[in-house]
C-alpha positions in Angstrom: -34.4 -38.5 14.8 -37.8 -37.1 15.8 -38.3 -33.4 16.3 -37.6 -32.0 19.7 -41.1 -31.9 21.0 -41.9 -35.5 19.8 -38.7 -36.6 21.6 -39.7 -34.7 24.7 -43.0 -36.5 24.8 -41.4 -39.9 24.4 -39.1 -39.2 27.3 -41.7 -37.7 29.6 -44.1 -40.7 29.0 -41.5 -43.1 30.6 -42.1 -43.7 34.3 -38.6 -43.7 35.9 -38.3 -42.6 39.6 -34.9 -42.6 41.2 -33.7 -46.2 41.1 -35.5 -47.1 37.9 -33.6 -44.9 35.5 -32.9 -47.9 33.2 -36.4 -47.3 31.8 -35.1 -44.0 30.3 -31.5 -45.1 29.8 -32.5 -47.9 27.5 -34.3 -45.5 25.2 -31.4 -43.0 25.2 -29.0 -45.8 24.3 -31.1 -46.7 21.2 -31.5 -43.0 20.2 -27.8 -42.2 20.5 -25.8 -45.4 19.7 -25.3 -44.3 16.0 -24.6 -40.6 16.8 -21.7 -40.7 19.4 -18.1 -41.8 19.3 -18.1 -43.5 22.6 -20.7 -44.6 25.1 -20.4 -46.4 28.5 -22.2 -47.0 31.8 -20.5 -46.5 35.1 -21.2 -48.6 38.1 -23.8 -46.1 39.4 -25.8 -46.3 36.2 -24.9 -43.0 34.7 -24.8 -43.0 30.9 -21.7 -41.3 29.6 -21.4 -40.3 25.9 -18.6 -38.6 24.1 -18.7 -36.9 20.7 -15.8 -35.4 18.8 -16.4 -31.9 17.4 -14.7 -29.7 14.9 -12.1 -28.6 17.5 -10.7 -29.6 20.8 -11.5 -27.0 23.5 -8.7 -25.6 25.7 -10.1 -27.5 28.6 -12.6 -30.4 28.7 -16.3 -29.6 28.8 -19.1 -31.7 30.3 -22.9 -31.4 29.8 -25.3 -33.0 32.2 -29.0 -33.8 32.7 -30.6 -36.3 35.1 -32.8 -39.2 34.0 -34.8 -39.7 37.2 -38.0 -38.2 38.5 -39.5 -37.9 41.9 -41.5 -40.9 43.2 -42.8 -42.9 46.2 -41.3 -45.9 47.9 -43.4 -48.5 49.9 -42.1 -48.6 53.5 -44.8 -50.6 55.3 -47.9 -52.6 54.5 -50.6 -52.2 57.1 -52.8 -55.0 58.5 -55.8 -53.8 56.5 -53.8 -53.8 53.2 -52.7 -50.2 52.7 -49.2 -49.2 51.8 -47.3 -46.6 53.9 -44.7 -44.8 51.8 -41.9 -42.3 51.8 -41.1 -39.8 49.1 -38.0 -40.2 46.8 -37.2 -36.6 46.1 -39.2 -33.5 47.3 -42.9 -33.9 46.9 -45.3 -31.7 48.9 -47.7 -33.9 50.8 -50.6 -31.5 50.1 -50.7 -32.4 46.4 -50.8 -36.2 46.9 -54.4 -37.1 48.2 -56.6 -38.6 45.4 -53.7 -38.9 43.0 -53.2 -42.1 41.0 -49.8 -43.7 41.1 -48.2 -46.3 38.9 -45.8 -49.1 39.9 -43.5 -49.5 36.9 -42.0 -52.9 38.1 -45.5 -54.4 38.8 -46.8 -54.9 35.3 -48.9 -51.8 35.2 -50.3 -52.0 38.7 -51.9 -48.7 40.0 -53.0 -47.3 43.3 -54.6 -44.2 44.7 -53.1 -42.0 47.4 -55.6 -41.7 50.2 -56.0 -39.7 53.4 -58.2 -39.7 56.5 -61.9 -39.1 55.4 -63.1 -35.6 55.8 -65.9 -36.4 58.2 -63.4 -37.8 60.7 -61.5 -34.6 61.3 -62.1 -33.3 64.8 -62.5 -29.6 64.0 -61.9 -27.0 61.3 -58.4 -26.3 62.4 -57.4 -29.9 61.9 -59.2 -30.1 58.6 -57.2 -27.2 57.1 -53.9 -28.0 58.7 -51.1 -28.9 56.2 -51.3 -32.5 55.0 -48.4 -34.6 56.3 -46.9 -37.6 54.5 -47.3 -39.8 57.6 -51.1 -39.4 57.3 -51.2 -40.7 53.7 -51.5 -44.2 52.3 -51.6 -45.9 48.9 -54.7 -48.0 48.3 -54.1 -50.8 45.8 -57.5 -52.4 46.4 -56.4 -55.0 49.0 -58.5 -55.7 52.1 -55.8 -57.4 54.1 -52.0 -57.4 54.6 -51.8 -60.7 52.9 -53.7 -59.5 49.8 -51.4 -56.4 49.6 -48.2 -58.5 50.0 -49.3 -60.7 47.1 -48.8 -57.7 44.8 -46.5 -55.3 46.7 -43.2 -55.5 48.5 -41.3 -53.2 50.8 -39.1 -51.0 48.6 -41.4 -51.0 45.6 -41.3 -47.7 43.7 -44.2 -45.7 42.3 -44.5 -42.6 40.3 -47.4 -40.4 39.1 -49.7 -42.2 36.7 -49.5 -40.8 33.1 -52.8 -42.2 32.1 -54.8 -39.8 34.3 -52.9 -36.7 33.3 -51.0 -37.4 30.0 -48.4 -35.3 28.2 -50.3 -32.4 26.6 -49.0 -29.8 24.1 -51.3 -26.8 24.7 -49.6 -24.7 22.0 -47.4 -22.3 23.9 -47.1 -24.5 26.9 -46.3 -28.2 27.6 -48.0 -29.9 30.4 -46.6 -33.2 31.7 -45.1 -35.2 34.5 -41.3 -35.6 34.6 -40.5 -32.4 32.7 -37.8 -32.1 35.4 -35.5 -33.3 33.9 -36.6 -35.0 30.7 -36.4 -31.6 29.1 -32.7 -31.5 29.8 -32.3 -35.1 28.5 -34.1 -34.2 25.3 -31.9 -31.2 24.7 -28.7 -33.2 25.0 -30.1 -36.0 22.7 -30.8 -33.2 20.2 -27.3 -31.9 20.5 -25.6 -35.3 20.2 -27.7 -36.4 17.3 -27.5 -33.2 15.3 -24.7 -31.6 13.2 -21.1 -32.0 14.2 -20.6 -29.8 17.3 -18.0 -27.0 17.3 -16.1 -28.6 20.1 -15.5 -32.1 21.6 -18.0 -32.7 24.3 -18.8 -35.3 27.0 -22.4 -35.8 28.1 -23.5 -37.5 31.2 -27.1 -38.6 31.8 -27.1 -39.0 35.6 -29.1 -41.2 38.0 -30.6 -40.4 41.4 -30.4 -36.6 41.2 -33.7 -36.4 43.1 -32.3 -38.8 45.8 -29.4 -36.5 46.8 -27.3 -35.9 43.6 -25.9 -39.5 44.0 -25.2 -40.1 40.3 -23.4 -36.8 39.8 -21.4 -37.3 42.9 -19.9 -40.5 41.5 -19.6 -39.1 38.0 -17.6 -36.1 39.2 -14.7 -38.4 40.1 -14.6 -40.0 36.7 -14.2 -36.9 34.6 -11.4 -34.4 34.0 -13.8 -31.7 32.8 -13.0 -28.2 33.9 -16.5 -26.9 32.9 -19.9 -28.5 33.6 -23.1 -27.2 32.1 -26.2 -28.6 33.8 -29.5 -28.6 32.1 -32.5 -28.6 34.5 -36.0 -27.6 35.3 -36.4 -25.2 38.2 -39.3 -23.9 40.3 -41.3 -21.0 38.7 -43.7 -19.7 41.4 -44.9 -16.8 39.3 -48.5 -17.0 40.5 -50.7 -14.1 41.5 -49.9 -14.4 45.2 -46.1 -14.5 44.6 -44.4 -11.1 44.4 -40.7 -10.3 43.7 -38.3 -13.0 44.9 -41.1 -15.3 45.9 -41.8 -15.9 42.3 -38.2 -17.4 42.0 -38.3 -17.0 38.2 -40.8 -16.4 35.4 -42.2 -18.4 32.5 -41.8 -16.9 29.0 -38.8 -14.9 30.0 -36.2 -17.4 28.9 -34.0 -20.0 30.5 -32.6 -19.4 34.0 -28.8 -19.0 34.5 -28.4 -19.1 38.3 -26.0 -17.1 40.4 -26.9 -19.2 43.4 -29.3 -21.8 44.7 -29.8 -23.8 47.8 -26.8 -26.0 47.1 -24.4 -24.0 44.8 -22.8 -20.6 44.8 -21.9 -20.3 41.2 -18.7 -18.6 39.7 -20.2 -15.1 39.4 -17.7 -14.0 36.8 -18.5 -17.0 34.6 -22.2 -16.8 35.1 -22.4 -13.0 34.5 -20.2 -13.2 31.3 -22.5 -16.0 30.1 -25.6 -13.9 30.7 -24.0 -11.0 28.8 -23.2 -13.3 25.9 -26.8 -14.5 25.6 -28.1 -11.0 25.9 -25.7 -9.9 23.1 -27.1 -12.7 20.9 -30.7 -11.7 21.9 -31.4 -15.0 23.6 -33.9 -14.5 26.4 -32.3 -15.3 29.8 -33.0 -14.5 33.4 -31.5 -15.2 36.8 -33.0 -17.0 39.9 -34.4 -14.5 42.4 -34.6 -16.8 45.5 -32.1 -18.9 47.3 -33.8 -22.3 46.9 -33.5 -25.7 45.3 -30.3 -27.4 44.0 -29.1 -29.7 41.3 -26.2 -31.8 40.0 -24.0 -28.7 39.7 -23.4 -28.9 43.5 -21.9 -32.4 43.2 -19.6 -31.4 40.3 -18.5 -28.2 42.0 -17.5 -29.9 45.3 -15.9 -33.1 44.1 -12.7 -34.1 42.4 -11.0 -30.9 41.1 -13.9 -28.5 41.7 -15.5 -28.1 38.3 -16.6 -24.7 37.1 -20.4 -25.0 36.8 -23.2 -23.3 34.9 -26.8 -24.2 35.5 -29.3 -23.5 32.7 -32.8 -24.3 33.8 -36.3 -24.1 32.4 -38.9 -22.2 34.6 -41.2 -25.0 35.5 -44.5 -24.4 37.4 -45.9 -27.1 39.7 -42.6 -28.9 39.6 -42.5 -32.4 41.2 -46.2 -32.9 40.7 -48.3 -35.1 38.4 -48.5 -32.2 35.9 -45.9 -29.5 35.7 -45.8 -26.9 32.9 -43.1 -25.3 30.8 -43.3 -22.7 28.1 -42.0 -23.7 24.6 -40.5 -20.2 24.2 -38.3 -20.9 27.3 -37.2 -24.3 26.0 -36.4 -22.9 22.6 -34.3 -20.2 24.2 -32.4 -22.8 26.1 -31.8 -24.8 22.9 -30.4 -21.6 21.3 -28.3 -20.9 24.4 -26.6 -24.2 24.7 -24.1 -24.1 21.8 -23.3 -20.5 22.8 -22.5 -21.5 26.3 -20.3 -24.4 25.1 -18.3 -22.1 22.9 -18.1 -19.6 25.7 -16.6 -22.2 28.1 -14.3 -23.5 25.3 -12.9 -20.0 24.7 -12.6 -19.1 28.4 -10.0 -21.7 29.2 -8.8 -22.2 32.8 -8.8 -18.8 34.5 -8.8 -17.8 38.2 -10.3 -19.8 41.1 -13.8 -20.7 42.2 
């Protein structure tokens, strides 16, 4: 098995927007087939792996990371050969103009996101107004609708082109597309392929998280786990203009164990005791400062038995963009935290209510 950062690069380099997770899943299957005791796919496309450990925990424990990334879907082809699109997952329209996109199903075909030319804006107010998705198109080099339809279809998926902004290890920081959530996938591959874990675990690599937690919603009905630990990337807005809660969380201060987000109100007793555990072991950890975002934890908490959930996330700047960044120190802290959290849940058993 390759070292963690080589593995992370391999996974980040794979274009796999929601709906094309098989691109990542096929790689995960090859990486893990000799390291797990059971592996299966459900009808949604989630990859479910089980590994026996040294002990059976008091209650079943599930670990989760999603395989998909944000992307674009072709919704219409105009008479002059441009593709109108919708976003699959949350992408700010303002970052899209002049970005190269890649169509994984189209044998490497690429396009450029374009907007109304600057000299056609009526006034300065319109020029500096926030860009809207409905004012953007994808240019694939076609001149007519017929030319575009020869290479594109309604429903085709695109994602950010890796060729223009490839994965880059800058020393202390990693810069890449799809760090959300290939970093979580890489951590779970490392866990499953490493030494025998202390406890039996089930790992689910979910689909369509960016499209509404769809994979996790289905997976929740197929597991009897009492605890779910979700590994994720979360927004770090720790830029000069962002003060206090507006920063959400901070790079180089450790992983983020959330008490709440835009979709989940976590079990505070469990989350706080987990934070105390990590602090006791001198593993850097922080909490989220702003009620924003959401992840697969929401689906597991609300479905089929109400799982107890923990969300451990990497502070990720410029998330859902062609090049987001994470600090290696935060990823390393999360890797140290994961076995501690598993043992914490295993020892906790089934106590109280959500």
